[in-house]
VMD Tcl script that draws the C-alpha trace (Angstrom):
set ca {
  {-157.09 -58.78 7.91}
  {-155.55 -61.99 8.10}
  {-156.50 -62.80 4.04}
  {-154.48 -60.02 2.75}
  {-151.16 -60.74 4.83}
  {-151.40 -63.95 4.43}
  {-151.81 -62.67 -0.04}
  {-148.76 -59.73 0.59}
  {-146.25 -62.72 2.50}
  {-147.46 -65.24 -0.23}
  {-147.07 -62.17 -2.72}
  {-143.46 -61.81 -1.61}
  {-142.69 -65.49 -1.52}
  {-143.21 -65.03 -5.58}
  {-140.99 -61.75 -5.91}
  {-138.16 -63.27 -4.14}
  {-138.08 -66.12 -6.15}
  {-136.76 -65.31 -9.71}
  {-134.36 -66.29 -12.11}
  {-131.34 -65.84 -10.57}
  {-132.08 -68.57 -7.85}
  {-132.16 -71.50 -10.58}
  {-129.20 -73.30 -11.57}
  {-127.57 -72.58 -15.08}
  {-126.98 -76.17 -17.15}
  {-124.12 -74.23 -19.35}
  {-120.50 -75.67 -17.49}
  {-118.53 -74.32 -20.83}
  {-119.06 -70.24 -19.61}
  {-116.11 -69.52 -17.76}
  {-113.73 -72.03 -20.41}
  {-115.30 -70.47 -23.80}
  {-112.55 -67.91 -24.77}
  {-109.23 -67.52 -26.43}
  {-106.84 -68.58 -23.45}
  {-103.03 -66.73 -24.42}
  {-100.19 -69.81 -23.02}
  {-97.54 -68.65 -21.18}
  {-93.83 -68.48 -22.76}
  {-91.69 -71.34 -22.18}
  {-88.27 -70.43 -22.36}
  {-85.13 -73.31 -23.28}
  {-81.85 -72.97 -24.57}
  {-81.99 -72.04 -28.48}
  {-85.64 -71.70 -28.31}
  {-89.27 -70.47 -26.62}
  {-92.48 -72.51 -26.92}
  {-96.16 -71.44 -26.28}
  {-100.04 -72.32 -26.94}
  {-102.86 -70.44 -27.23}
  {-106.06 -71.66 -27.39}
  {-109.37 -70.44 -28.90}
  {-112.36 -72.72 -26.84}
  {-115.62 -72.92 -27.81}
  {-119.19 -74.22 -26.40}
  {-120.34 -77.42 -28.35}
  {-123.07 -77.85 -25.90}
  {-123.47 -77.58 -22.26}
  {-121.04 -79.50 -20.70}
  {-119.06 -80.12 -24.30}
  {-115.94 -77.70 -25.57}
  {-113.87 -77.37 -28.79}
  {-110.27 -76.43 -28.26}
  {-108.67 -74.90 -31.42}
  {-104.58 -75.13 -29.83}
  {-102.11 -72.71 -31.95}
  {-98.27 -74.03 -30.54}
  {-95.47 -71.83 -31.75}
  {-91.91 -72.91 -31.16}
  {-89.72 -69.71 -31.86}
  {-86.26 -69.93 -32.63}
  {-83.18 -68.27 -31.24}
  {-80.80 -71.33 -32.36}
  {-80.52 -71.77 -36.77}
  {-79.88 -74.70 -36.16}
  {-83.77 -75.02 -35.17}
  {-86.46 -74.15 -37.21}
  {-89.20 -71.99 -36.17}
  {-92.43 -73.28 -36.61}
  {-96.40 -73.07 -36.00}
  {-98.99 -76.07 -35.62}
  {-102.53 -75.46 -35.41}
  {-104.24 -78.54 -34.27}
  {-107.92 -79.72 -32.88}
  {-108.92 -81.25 -29.54}
  {-112.62 -81.63 -29.91}
  {-115.32 -83.38 -27.43}
  {-113.91 -81.33 -24.69}
  {-115.81 -82.73 -21.54}
  {-116.55 -80.40 -18.62}
  {-117.66 -81.52 -15.64}
  {-118.77 -80.00 -11.38}
  {-117.15 -81.42 -8.97}
  {-119.25 -81.46 -5.63}
  {-117.58 -77.91 -4.55}
  {-118.42 -76.13 -7.32}
  {-114.85 -76.53 -9.31}
  {-115.23 -76.65 -12.81}
  {-112.53 -79.63 -14.90}
  {-112.24 -79.85 -18.59}
  {-110.75 -83.42 -19.67}
  {-108.52 -83.60 -23.09}
  {-107.35 -86.47 -25.16}
  {-104.93 -85.78 -28.08}
  {-103.01 -87.60 -29.30}
  {-99.56 -85.99 -31.45}
  {-97.75 -87.39 -33.51}
  {-93.64 -87.47 -33.26}
  {-90.62 -89.05 -35.38}
  {-91.07 -92.86 -34.95}
  {-93.98 -92.81 -32.22}
  {-97.37 -91.09 -31.82}
  {-97.80 -89.08 -28.11}
  {-101.48 -89.97 -25.76}
  {-102.17 -86.46 -24.24}
  {-104.43 -86.88 -21.19}
  {-105.05 -83.06 -19.48}
  {-106.94 -82.15 -16.96}
  {-107.91 -77.57 -16.71}
  {-109.35 -75.99 -14.70}
  {-110.37 -72.37 -13.84}
  {-110.07 -69.91 -11.87}
  {-110.52 -66.36 -12.62}
  {-108.99 -65.81 -16.04}
  {-106.69 -68.61 -15.55}
  {-106.23 -71.94 -16.66}
  {-103.75 -74.24 -15.38}
  {-103.93 -77.68 -17.29}
  {-101.91 -81.08 -15.71}
  {-100.73 -83.65 -18.00}
  {-99.67 -87.17 -19.10}
  {-98.20 -87.88 -22.28}
  {-97.61 -92.19 -22.85}
  {-95.56 -93.08 -25.54}
  {-98.12 -95.28 -27.78}
  {-94.71 -97.28 -28.92}
  {-92.84 -98.01 -25.47}
  {-95.35 -97.53 -23.25}
  {-93.29 -94.53 -20.98}
  {-95.71 -92.23 -19.56}
  {-93.71 -88.43 -18.66}
  {-95.13 -85.44 -17.39}
  {-94.86 -82.35 -19.67}
  {-94.71 -78.95 -17.40}
  {-97.80 -77.36 -16.09}
  {-99.67 -74.84 -18.92}
  {-100.58 -71.56 -17.65}
  {-103.43 -69.92 -19.47}
  {-104.46 -66.16 -19.19}
  {-108.11 -64.98 -21.13}
  {-107.57 -62.38 -23.05}
}
mol new
graphics top color blue
foreach p $ca { graphics top sphere $p radius 0.5 }
foreach p [lrange $ca 0 end-1] q [lrange $ca 1 end] { graphics top cylinder $p $q radius 0.2 }
display resetview
């Protein structure tokens, strides 16, 4: 009888240890997809960025960023610019927060700005904070926080 009880407990242990208990090594799942950036309004224009994030491997994504500037002032031309941000690393903190780190160089007239950002996903929201450093002068600026909603 003890042998049958032991076998029943042993079988129950193996049945309860399913594949759901395994840790998924793919950190990119929450980031992959289409992200719609919030529209920022200024005098004479409004602008936004939309991101298409695709998986490269378990800890790396690629971002295709579409920046749109819509002018309400005839002196300011409207424009759309598409750029790639490659090799974006996803990391996991001790509190299980997933964070992505971006680095991008943006050419502006007379200078190049090195933009470093950190993005955190919470549900269907992605919040990105960043700093921009002028390669010419070394001046560091902090652009507005970017917020995206997953489509």
